[in-house]
N, C-alpha and C positions, 0 to 999 in steps of 0.2 A: 115819531121815534127816531127818524134819521137825524132830526135837529138835536135831539137829546144825546145821541151817540156822538155827534160831531162836537157838541158843547163839552161833553165829557173828555173827548180827545184833546180839545184845546186846553181845558183846565189841567189835564195831566201833563201836557207838554210845558205849559207855563210854570207849573209848580215844580217840575223836575229840572227845568232849565235846559232842555234839549230833547231831541226826538229819540235818540238812542236810549238814553236813561229812562225816558217815559215809556218806551216800548218794553223795556225790561219789567217795569212796574206793572204795565197793563197786560203783559203776556201776549203781545202782538208784534208786528213789525214796524220799524220806523217809517217805511214807505206808506203803510196804511194810515198811520197817524198824520203824515204829511198830506195825504189826499183828503183826510177828514177836515184838517184845518183849512186847506185851500177851498174846499166846498163851502165851509162856513164863511170865510172871507168873501167869497164870490156872492153868496146870498145876501150878506150884510152890506156889501159894497165898500168895505173899508179894511185896511190891513190891521191885523190884530197882533202880529209878532214881528219883531226885528230879528232877522236871521243873519248870522255871520258864521264863519267857519269855526269859531271858538265858542259862541254862546247863542242862546235864544232868549230874548227878553220881550215882555209885553210892550206894545206901543201905548200911547196915552189912552186910545180907544180900548185896547185890550185890557189895560189895567182897570178901567172903569167897568168893563164887562165882567172881569174876574171878581171885582168887589161885589157885584150884584148876584152872579150866578153861583158863587161858592156856597153861601147858605141855602140858596134855592135848590141846588142839586143835592145838598145834604138832606133837605126835607123830602125830596123825591125818593132818594134811596131809602129813607126811613119809612115812607109810605109803602113802597114796594116790599120792604122787609116784613111788613105786617103779615103778608101771605106766608112767611116762614113759620109763623105760629101754627099753621094748619098742617105742616109737614110732620112725618113720623120722626125725622131726625133733622136738627138744625143744619143749615147749609149756608154757604156764602164765604166772602172774604173777611178776614180780620187782620187789620194792619196795626202793628205796634212799633212805637219808637222807644228805644231803651238805651241806657248807657252800656258800654262794653262790659263793665263789671257784672251787670245783671244778666247779660247774654252769656257770660262765662260761668257765673257762680249760681244763678238762680233758675233761669229758664230750662237748663238741662234736666232739672228735677220736676218740671211742670209740663213741658211741651209733649214729650212722648206719650204720657198717660192721657193728656187732653186730646191729642190727635187720634189715639186709639179709640177713645170713647166717641169722638165726633169725626168720623172719616170724611164727611161731606163738607167740612169747613177747611178752607185754604188759608193757612196762617202765613203772614208775611212779617218778618221781624227785621227792622233796620236798626243797627247799632250806631249810635251817634252821640257824641259828647256835647253837641250844641244844645242850648235851651230853645227848642223850637216852639213855634206856635202850632200846637198839635192840630187844631181844627183847620187852620188855614193851609197846612201842608198835607191834609188828607189822611191823618191817622185817626183810628178809632179810639186808641188808648195809648198810654205810655207808662214807663216805669221811671221813677225818680226818687231821690232821697228827700227827706222831709224839708230840708232847707231850700230846695229848689222846686218844690211843688207849686204849680200855678194856682192862682186864686180862683175861687168859685168852681173848683173841681171836686168830684167825689174821689176819696182816697181809700184804698183797701190794702191792708198789709199783705205783702207777698214775700216769701222767703224767710230767712232768719230774722228775728226781731232785734237781734244785736249782732253787729259785725265788729271785728277787731282788726286794727292795723298791726302788722308785725314788721319789726326791723330784723334784717338778717344779712349775713355775708358768708362767703365761702371759707372753708377751713384755710385755704392757701392765703387768702387776703388777711385773715386774722393772725396767721402765723407771721406774716410779713409786716403788718402795721399795728398789731395789738388790738385789744378789745376795749371799746369805750365803756365807761361805767356811769356816765351822766350824759343827758342829752346835749349839753353845751360842748362836750368833747367831740360831737359830730362835726363841729366846725374845723377840727384838725384832721378830718378823714376825707377820703374820696367817697362821695355819695352820688347815687344815681337818681336824678331829679325828674319831676313831671312838670308838664306845662299844660294848662287848660286849653281848650279850643279857642278861647278868647285871646290867648297869647300870654296870660298872666301865669307866673310860676306858682306851683302848688307848695305852700309852706308845710313843714313837718310839725305837727302838733303832737306832743307826747304828754302823758298824764300819769300822775301817781298820787294817791291819797288826797285827791281834790286839788292838787297843784298841776296846772297846765303850763308847759314850756313850749313855745313856738320858735323854731329855728329855721333858717334858710341856708343850709349847708352848700358847699361848693362841690364840684365834681367834674369828671371828664365827659359825662353824658347827660343830656337833657332830652327826654323822650316825650312826645305828645301822647297824653293818656288816651288809650284806645288801641289803635292799630299797632303802635310801637311798644306796647307794654311788654309783650313777650321778648322783644329784643332786649329791653332793660333787664328782665329776669335772667335771660341767658348770659348777659354781660356780668351780672352778679355771680352766677354759677362759675363763670370763667375767672373770677377773682378781680374784676375791675373795680368794685366798690361795694358800699353798703346800700341796700334797697329797703324801702319802706312802703309796704303795699298790704292789701287785705290778706289776713292770715290764711283764709281759704284758698286764695290764689297761690300762695307760697307753700301750702301744706305738703303737697307731694314732694317738693324739693327738700323740705325740712325732714320729712319721714325717711328720705333716702340719704340724708346727711350730706347732700350736695350743698345745702345752705345750713348755717348754724344760727340759732336765735341770738340776737343782740339786744341789750337793754330791755329784756322781757318784762321786768316790773313796771316799765313805763309805756307798755303798749296801750294805745288808746282805743276805747270802745265807742261806737257810734250806733245810732238807731238804724234798723234795717230799712230796706226800700219799700215803696208803695206802688201798687198799680193805681193809676188815676185816669179819669175820663170825665167828659162833660156831664153835668147833672141835667138830665132831660127826662121827660116823661116816658118816652119809648126808646129803650136801648136797642140797637141792632141785635138781632137774635144771636149771631156768633159771639158778640161781646158779652151779652147776658150769660151765655153758656160758659164763657171763659171766666167771668167774674164768679159765677156759682161754683165752678170747679176749683178756683183758687181758694174761695172761702171754705170749701170742704176739706182742703188739704191740711195735714198735720206735718209741720216741718220737723224733720229729724236732724239734729245737730250732726255736723260732718264726722266727728269721731264715732258717734253711734252708728252712722251709716257704714263706716269702714269695718267696725266690729261685726255688724250684721252680714256684710259681704264675705267675711272670712268664714 
């Protein structure tokens, strides 16, 4: 069991790229993880990690060990999780990798009810715009949109089945610059752009009556989608330019008239997100409980939710 604990510590540190970040994930201290890795290296008689003040990376020996133990430790966890089926209530850790939009617009309607029903499950959600190798990075499941789903994965709809992009600007901006009436007129306006985690700019695709127009407008601000999204929204409210983002994200600002709809007939609809996970015979009990909970949910459109709240 000591070997298993030390191998798990090594795997976590290597996967997270550092002792401090690994300690946050594992719920322990960096010093304890350091001790575990040193014990493992001493037993094996070989260095497994290159350590610098800025990063921690596997040595050649460490990389080979990672390659072999990652699936093996997954099988061990799955075997131990079988005991969970004999508990009155599912327990354990559930680790999800999701895009920021799902963390903001979907999970708030799922997570509170799920955790209330399963108080012994510890849910960890990482919002990340990268297209990660979910299994290699230690996630149980993820949320992605259909175009970015990994192959050979089971996909379950989660959240709204249709989401719409909305273009909007502040009243002050429209009073100063005028209102565009066609997508190509966006090229004459200040627009607040997005950039993917890969560095590629996010084109604006607008659609009407089966016609799709893709434009790459210019503007004073380019924000990385995710952590900087709210910055771009606040810039739009302040009159910096036109923003194009999920309608649900902008809805509170539209309702308060801090932002005004622009090019509304051209707002493009896309299919909603999916919960996805590896197809295997035995799902970890926390994941199985989450999948069943998501399948049992009936998604209420945002406007209906607001009316019910009133």
